[in-house]
C-alpha positions in Angstrom: -21.4 -2.3 20.7 -19.9 -5.5 19.8 -16.2 -5.2 18.2 -17.3 -5.8 14.7 -19.6 -2.9 14.7 -17.4 -0.6 16.5 -15.4 0.6 13.8 -17.5 -0.3 11.1 -21.0 -0.4 9.8 -22.3 -2.3 6.7 -25.0 0.4 5.6 -24.7 3.8 5.6 -26.8 6.1 7.9 -29.7 7.9 6.7 -28.3 11.1 7.9 -24.9 10.5 5.8 -24.1 12.2 2.7 -21.3 12.0 0.2 -18.7 14.2 0.8 -15.7 13.2 -1.5 -14.8 10.5 -4.1 -11.7 9.3 -5.1 -11.0 7.4 -7.9 -7.1 7.0 -8.6 -7.8 4.5 -11.9 -9.8 7.7 -13.5 -8.8 11.2 -11.6 -6.2 12.3 -13.6 -5.3 14.6 -11.3 -4.8 12.1 -8.9 -2.7 10.0 -10.4 -0.5 12.6 -11.7 0.2 13.0 -8.2 0.8 9.5 -7.7 3.0 9.1 -10.4 4.8 12.4 -9.1 5.2 10.9 -5.8 7.0 7.5 -7.4 9.0 8.9 -9.1 10.9 11.1 -6.5 11.0 8.2 -3.9 11.9 6.0 -6.5 15.0 8.6 -7.3 15.5 9.4 -3.4 15.5 5.7 -2.4 18.3 4.6 -5.4 20.4 7.7 -4.1 20.8 6.3 -0.5 20.9 3.0 -1.6 24.2 4.1 -4.3 25.7 6.3 -1.2 25.6 3.3 0.6 26.4 -0.1 -0.6 27.8 -0.5 -4.1 25.4 -1.8 -6.8 29.2 -3.3 -8.6 29.0 -5.9 -5.5 25.7 -7.4 -6.8 27.6 -8.9 -9.4 30.6 -9.7 -7.5 29.8 -13.5 -7.3 29.4 -16.5 -10.0 27.1 -16.2 -12.5 24.8 -18.6 -11.9 24.0 -16.9 -8.2 23.3 -13.5 -9.7 20.6 -15.5 -12.1 19.2 -17.0 -8.7 19.2 -14.0 -7.0 17.3 -12.0 -10.1 15.0 -14.8 -10.4 14.8 -14.6 -6.8 14.3 -10.6 -6.6 11.6 -11.0 -9.5 9.5 -13.7 -7.5 9.6 -11.7 -4.7 8.1 -9.0 -6.2 5.5 -10.8 -7.3 5.2 -12.3 -4.0 5.5 -9.1 -2.5 2.3 -7.9 -4.0 0.3 -11.0 -3.1 1.4 -9.8 1.1 1.1 -5.8 0.4 -2.6 -6.8 -0.4 -3.0 -9.7 2.3 -2.1 -7.2 4.8 -4.9 -4.8 3.7 -7.4 -7.8 4.1 -6.1 -9.1 7.6 -6.5 -5.4 8.7 -9.9 -4.9 7.3 -11.0 -8.5 9.2 -9.8 -6.8 12.0 -12.1 -4.4 11.7 -15.0 -5.4 10.3 -15.0 -9.6 11.4 -15.2 -10.1 7.7 -13.9 -11.1 4.6 -12.7 -8.9 2.2 -12.5 -8.6 -1.6 -9.4 -9.0 -3.4 -9.0 -8.6 -7.0 -6.6 -7.6 -10.3 -7.3 -5.1 -12.7 -5.1 -6.1 -15.5 -6.6 -3.0 -17.5 -5.1 -0.4 -15.0 -1.9 -3.1 -13.7 -3.7 -3.0 -10.1 -4.1 -5.5 -7.4 -6.9 -4.5 -4.6 -8.3 -5.6 -1.2 -11.9 -3.9 -0.7 -14.6 -3.8 1.1 -18.5 -3.2 1.5 -18.0 -1.8 4.9 -17.8 2.0 6.3 -14.9 3.0 8.7 -14.3 5.6 10.5 -11.6 8.2 9.7 -8.6 6.5 11.8 -9.0 3.1 11.1 -9.3 3.3 7.4 -5.9 5.2 8.1 -4.8 2.0 9.9 -5.7 0.0 6.8 -4.4 2.1 4.2 -0.6 1.9 5.4 -0.5 -1.1 7.5 1.4 -2.9 4.6 4.0 0.0 3.8 4.8 0.1 7.5 4.6 -3.6 8.2 6.6 -4.6 5.3 8.8 -1.4 5.5 10.2 -2.4 9.1 10.3 -5.8 8.1 12.4 -5.2 4.9 14.4 -2.7 7.0 15.6 -5.4 9.3 16.9 -7.8 7.0 18.4 -5.4 5.1 20.3 -4.0 7.9 22.4 -7.6 7.7 22.2 -8.8 4.7 25.8 -9.7 2.8 26.9 -6.8 0.5 26.2 -9.0 -2.7 22.7 -9.3 -1.9 21.8 -6.1 -1.1 20.8 -4.6 -4.1 18.1 -7.7 -4.7 16.6 -7.2 -1.4 16.4 -3.2 -1.4 14.5 -3.6 -5.0 12.2 -5.1 -3.1 11.7 -2.3 -0.3 12.1 0.6 -3.1 9.0 -1.3 -4.8 7.6 -0.9 -1.4 7.8 2.6 -1.1 7.0 3.7 -4.6 4.4 1.0 -4.8 2.5 2.5 -2.0 2.1 5.7 -3.2 -1.6 5.3 -4.1 -1.7 4.5 -0.1 -0.1 7.5 0.6 -1.8 9.8 -1.3 -5.2 8.5 -0.2 -3.8 9.0 3.8 -2.8 12.7 3.2 -6.3 13.5 1.7 -8.4 11.8 4.2 -5.7 13.2 7.2 -7.4 16.6 5.8 -11.0 15.2 6.2 -12.8 15.9 9.2 -12.9 13.5 11.9 -16.5 12.2 11.5 -16.4 10.8 8.0 -17.1 7.5 6.8 -14.8 5.9 4.1 -16.3 3.2 1.8 -13.3 1.8 -0.3 -14.2 -1.2 -3.1 -10.1 -1.5 -3.7 -10.3 0.7 -7.1 -12.4 3.6 -5.8 -13.4 5.6 -2.3 -16.2 6.8 -1.6 -16.0 9.0 1.7 -19.3 10.3 3.7 -20.1 12.7 6.3 -23.0 13.6 8.4 -25.4 16.3 6.7 -26.8 17.7 9.9 
């Protein structure tokens, strides 16, 4: 079996049936859970930041530097969205050898990376968590040594990294409780999970 087929199959085997479907955009219960996670994570991260770094230090410099930092932060948040989905896409390609689908649903405010392939349980979990872990570690390293006046501008991106991955965390928790023989299909907006009917 070659590397491309080891983790994914392009077509659903005949003996597999739909096991579960998750659609964060239309499932109100799932959407509520994701929102609650985001709010709790936001509160915890802000509280941690305030306990460890002075927020007022962010304004302890020339006005033009403050404005520059605000603009840089805003640009950084936009760039982060692209990089987050890019990491999903890189791992999809690593497991399939195929190019993922990227898109933005403006009506729901969601960017996504999807695939027509089917993934086994653990490769799917790796794809789901790769961006938040990778960027979380990198941002954490940068935050460790950054001057105090710039801390909150970069920390805002780390907060966005964690809270913005609420959907990934939610889906991962659901998948973790599923049987080991599932196959997952993720088009970016909705996820379908299949299991052998034998």
